[in-house]
N, C-alpha and C positions, 0 to 999 in steps of 0.2 A: 386385487391383490387380499385373502384373507387379517387379517388383526394384528398376528403370530407374526406370517411373513413381514410384513409393514413393520412388525418393534423388530426382527432380525436385521432387517436390511438396516433402517436409518441408525440401528444401536454397532454395525460396524460401519457407516460412514461416515456418522458423529468421531467413532473413532480412527478414523483413519484422518477423515480434513478439520477437528477441534485445534489444536495446535496450528495450524495457519493459518483457520479463522481469527483468530485472535491475532494472532500477527498484524494482518490485517487489518480488522479494530481497532490494534495498537499504532503501526502509523497512521491512519487519521486519524485517532483523534487523541495523540500521545497523554489520553488518561488513563491512566488500568479498570478503575473501576466501572468507566464507560465500556470499557471493549469489553469487557471480563461480560455483561450485560449487554450490549449490542452484541453480539460471540451468543447468548444462551436465548436472548433475542433471535435472532435471521435461525439458528437452531428447531425453536420453538414451532414458526414461521414455517418451516419448511417440513414439520413432520404432518400438521397439519393438512400441509397439498403436496404429498408426498408422494399421492397418486397423480397428483397433476405436469410434474417438475419430470423431465426426460434427465434417466438416471447416469445415462452415460452423458451430459453437461453436470453435471449436481456440480462441480467444482466451482465451474462457470460462474453458477445459479447460486449457492453461497458466498461469493466476492461481489461479488454483484450488489445482495441485496446485502452484503454488510455494510462496502462503502457508501449503497443510499443513507442505507441508517444512520452512518458516521457520521452524514451531509448535514440531513436533517436532525443528528444535535448539536454535534455544531451552532445551528443555524442558530434552534431552540436554545441553545442555553449563554450562545454570545456570551465568551467567557476565554480568556488564555487563554493557549497552551499549555497545559505544565509538561516538563520535563517528569526527569527520571530524579531519583537520589544527591547521584554527583552532583548531578546540574545546581542541584539545594545548596547542598554544599560547598561549591566551588565559587558560586552567588552569596554563602556571609564571609568569601574568605577577601572577597572582591571591595576596596575601602574606600569609593564612592558613591550613594546612589543614581546618583548618573549614569557612570559605570556598567551595571546595572537593573537598571530601565533599555541602555542601548542595545545590550548584549538579548537581553528580550526585546525587542525590537529589529535584529538581526537573527536571531530563531526565526522571530516570525514571518517576518520578508522572503529568512529560505524555504523556511517546511509553505509557504502560501503558493512560491514558485516551482517547488518539488512535486504539490498538486497539481495547479494547475501543470507542470507536463506531462507525471500520468495521465490526467484526465485527455490533452487534446493528443497528446499516444494513443490510448486504445481508442481515439473516434477516430484517427488516421490508419493505429491497425491492432486490432486485440489482440492477435497472436504476437504481436511483440511486444503491447500493452503486458502482457502474458508470464514470457519468457523476462524482462523484466524483473519483471517485482518477487518475480519465483529466484530468482537466479539472485538476483541486488538484492532484498528485501529479507524475503526467507530462507532464502543460502543457500536452497539446495542444489545438489551439483548436477553441471546439464548433464551426466551422464546418465541419471540418473532423470531426469525430465525428458532427454531422448528416450532411455528403455519408456520410459512414463506415454509415452506417444507413440510410438515403435516406426524411432528416423530414425536417420546414423545422428550423433554428434554433431556433425558440424551446417549442418540444416539446423540444427539452435544457436552452432556459433555464429552463424550464418545472421539467422536474427537478429541478434544483441545486435553485431559491427551495425550491419544499416538502421540498430531502432540506435542506436547511440551516435552513426553519424545525421539523422532523420535531426535527433533532439541538438546537432551543436547546430545545422544548418540555422534549426529554427529559436532553437530559445539559449546559442550564447551570449548574446549583445544583452539581452537580460541578466543573464550570470552574473559576465563579470560587474553589473551595475550593482546587481543584491547584495553579491559580495567585494565593490568597493573596487577596481582594478580599472585603471582605464588604462581607454586604447591605448595604444599604440603609432601614430599618427603615419599614415599610406609613407615610403619611401620609394619614389623615382627614382 
């Protein structure tokens, strides 16, 4: 592929995927500046290796690259996850420092659980992971995903249903514990 054609292909892929890839980076980092930097680095890395990447699976490649880069960023920075400006103002209204710390800890626990669920889901079935991420986080309509994949909407709905069932079976106890819910004793 000559450089001119590479540039045209890259620009198209960049335009089509930038917003979604930024949202993935933001989901994993909860830090806007880090998400911007990671997204840009991922696209730069893609540009450098564009001839080696299967362009039919470029979304998966970019998503995986961004996810790995966010894990590295989190590990390297070892900082508390930051929320958005609404969280900041909400915290200012809370009366005690203890309440602020408890809320931060609860958010961190919830974030870690969500991250663990998504990691496990990816290992169990990458297609389930992809559809859950795209529908529930990126807010892409099921109809659009079905059109992109060339399948019926029912196929996407079925993947979501099976993914949710698997998540419930494997993470319900951890979710209840993280949310402070107590299990009801079994009735005989």
